[in-house]
VMD Tcl script that draws the C-alpha trace (Angstrom):
set ca {
  {148.72 82.99 137.96}
  {149.34 82.33 134.28}
  {145.82 80.91 133.93}
  {144.26 84.00 135.52}
  {146.24 86.36 133.25}
  {145.19 84.27 130.26}
  {141.55 84.60 131.24}
  {141.90 88.37 131.73}
  {143.50 88.68 128.32}
  {140.69 86.66 126.78}
  {138.03 88.85 128.42}
  {139.84 91.96 127.24}
  {139.85 90.61 123.71}
  {136.08 89.96 123.79}
  {135.41 93.49 125.09}
  {137.61 94.96 122.38}
  {135.72 93.07 119.67}
  {132.40 94.21 121.17}
  {133.60 97.80 121.23}
  {134.67 97.61 117.60}
  {131.26 96.17 116.68}
  {129.55 98.95 118.56}
  {131.60 101.60 116.76}
  {130.91 100.16 113.33}
  {128.31 102.01 111.32}
  {124.90 100.30 111.45}
  {122.80 100.02 108.29}
  {121.14 103.33 107.58}
  {117.84 103.84 105.84}
  {116.13 106.99 104.61}
  {113.87 108.40 107.33}
  {110.16 107.64 107.20}
  {108.06 110.70 106.29}
  {106.34 112.43 109.19}
  {103.22 113.10 107.11}
  {101.32 110.94 104.65}
  {100.78 113.93 102.38}
  {97.90 113.44 99.96}
  {97.70 109.71 100.74}
  {94.14 108.49 100.19}
  {92.87 105.51 102.14}
  {89.54 103.69 102.05}
  {88.58 100.96 104.46}
  {88.25 97.55 102.81}
  {86.15 94.71 104.17}
  {88.19 91.72 105.37}
  {87.74 88.18 106.74}
  {86.38 88.25 110.28}
  {84.45 91.48 109.80}
  {80.80 91.62 110.74}
  {78.78 93.28 107.99}
  {75.41 94.87 108.69}
  {73.25 94.94 105.57}
  {70.16 97.17 105.41}
  {67.81 96.65 102.49}
  {65.29 99.49 102.28}
  {61.71 98.32 102.85}
  {62.87 94.71 103.11}
  {63.73 94.02 106.79}
  {63.35 90.28 106.28}
  {66.42 90.36 104.01}
  {68.44 92.73 106.19}
  {70.69 91.56 108.99}
  {74.23 91.16 110.33}
  {76.44 88.66 108.50}
  {80.06 87.54 109.11}
  {82.74 87.53 106.44}
  {84.23 84.04 106.31}
  {87.97 83.25 106.23}
  {87.70 82.78 102.45}
  {86.56 86.40 102.11}
  {82.98 85.56 101.16}
  {79.70 86.05 103.02}
  {76.24 84.53 102.87}
  {73.10 86.55 103.57}
  {69.40 86.12 103.04}
  {68.73 85.28 99.36}
  {72.42 85.68 98.46}
  {75.04 82.97 98.87}
  {78.82 83.20 98.60}
  {79.18 86.83 97.59}
  {82.74 88.14 97.58}
  {83.14 90.73 100.34}
  {86.82 90.89 101.21}
  {88.83 93.58 99.44}
  {85.82 95.80 98.73}
  {84.73 99.08 100.27}
  {81.35 99.00 102.03}
  {79.86 100.98 99.13}
  {81.21 98.55 96.53}
  {79.83 95.63 98.50}
  {76.43 97.35 98.75}
  {76.28 97.76 94.95}
  {77.19 94.09 94.45}
  {74.46 93.02 96.88}
  {71.94 95.19 95.01}
  {72.81 93.39 91.77}
  {72.41 90.01 93.43}
  {69.09 90.94 95.09}
  {67.69 92.40 91.85}
  {66.75 88.83 90.86}
  {64.24 88.75 93.74}
  {63.50 92.38 94.69}
  {62.57 95.21 92.37}
  {65.19 98.00 92.48}
  {66.70 97.14 95.88}
  {68.47 99.89 97.81}
  {71.22 98.54 100.07}
  {73.39 100.15 102.75}
  {76.38 98.33 104.26}
  {77.96 99.16 107.62}
  {81.04 97.32 108.89}
  {81.27 96.50 112.60}
  {84.51 95.35 114.18}
  {86.79 96.74 111.52}
  {89.37 93.97 111.15}
  {90.07 94.57 107.49}
  {92.08 92.45 105.02}
  {95.51 91.16 106.02}
  {97.38 93.32 103.52}
  {96.09 96.47 105.26}
  {97.01 95.40 108.80}
  {100.12 96.81 110.49}
  {102.58 94.30 111.96}
  {105.14 94.88 114.70}
  {107.93 92.30 115.00}
  {111.09 92.05 117.09}
  {111.80 93.72 120.42}
  {108.39 95.21 121.13}
  {106.72 94.39 124.45}
  {103.76 92.80 122.64}
  {104.58 92.07 118.96}
  {101.36 91.70 117.03}
  {99.28 92.58 113.97}
  {96.98 95.58 114.38}
  {94.16 97.12 112.39}
  {95.12 100.29 110.58}
  {93.16 103.39 111.54}
  {93.03 106.68 109.69}
  {95.93 109.01 110.57}
  {97.59 106.38 112.78}
  {101.06 107.47 113.88}
  {104.12 105.66 115.19}
  {103.38 106.68 118.79}
  {99.84 105.28 118.48}
  {101.36 102.01 117.30}
  {103.88 101.85 120.15}
  {101.18 102.48 122.74}
  {99.20 99.57 121.31}
  {102.18 97.17 121.57}
  {103.24 98.33 125.03}
  {106.50 100.05 124.06}
  {109.93 98.43 123.74}
  {111.72 95.66 125.61}
  {114.95 96.33 127.54}
  {116.89 94.70 124.71}
  {115.55 96.85 121.86}
  {117.76 98.93 119.60}
  {115.02 101.49 119.11}
  {116.92 103.95 116.96}
  {117.91 101.17 114.56}
  {114.28 100.18 113.94}
  {112.80 100.49 110.47}
  {109.52 100.24 108.59}
  {109.04 97.89 105.63}
  {106.63 99.66 103.28}
  {105.46 98.78 99.79}
  {105.26 101.80 97.50}
  {104.24 101.39 93.84}
  {104.90 97.66 94.04}
  {108.41 98.08 95.49}
  {109.40 97.41 99.11}
  {111.27 100.18 100.91}
  {113.09 100.33 104.26}
  {112.47 103.54 106.16}
  {114.37 104.34 109.33}
  {112.60 105.38 112.55}
  {113.93 106.62 115.92}
  {111.92 104.83 118.58}
  {114.25 105.63 121.47}
  {114.22 109.35 120.67}
  {110.44 109.24 120.43}
  {109.62 107.16 123.50}
  {112.46 107.99 125.88}
  {113.52 111.41 124.67}
  {110.07 112.76 123.84}
  {111.23 113.95 120.40}
  {107.96 114.57 118.57}
  {109.83 114.96 115.27}
  {110.41 111.18 115.44}
  {106.66 110.52 115.36}
  {106.04 109.40 111.78}
  {102.83 108.58 109.95}
  {101.93 104.92 109.42}
  {100.30 103.40 106.35}
  {98.22 100.27 105.82}
  {100.41 97.21 105.35}
  {103.46 98.65 107.14}
  {105.74 96.25 109.02}
  {107.70 97.78 111.92}
  {110.90 95.85 112.67}
  {112.58 96.46 116.03}
  {116.03 94.81 116.16}
  {117.78 93.57 119.27}
  {120.67 95.57 120.72}
  {124.02 93.75 120.57}
  {124.93 94.80 124.13}
}
mol new
graphics top color blue
foreach p $ca { graphics top sphere $p radius 0.5 }
foreach p [lrange $ca 0 end-1] q [lrange $ca 1 end] { graphics top cylinder $p $q radius 0.2 }
display resetview
């Protein structure tokens, strides 16, 4: 009998500690903005992209060329040109300069197929998401778009304690988001705008 009472007391103590932990104030972060405002974004070529190069009146030089893991690409007449980190227009101008050694006044157009982009522009989801992964940023991507892509939350997620790691002016910020209110409560005010390079962290619920 004494042993049973001792076990009951021990269980009661554990529940009391858990309750106290649940009542303690979790870390709070300023809320993420719902709009990006005047945020300007241009797609940058990244490793793994397929780049279609059209050289006017020179089809033998044109073609589709992959961007290697080192960020460079090789095309007809041009070897090891830096592609990663440039807009398609910037890459086209660089290709024109390189081709000018062989073609008089080349006119180049670059189109990116696949759209993987550089790593620092990808959005990452870590923690208690159904399918944590890195995703390509798309213009005007929102938090709900991101959660659809990763399949929502696990049963162990503390959705309203999630936060976004975002670099602004060289400094990293933590911005709070309310995933449970958004996904389970349908609160559209919790649908915030994402930015390239964001990291969404979804912590695990304690109980």
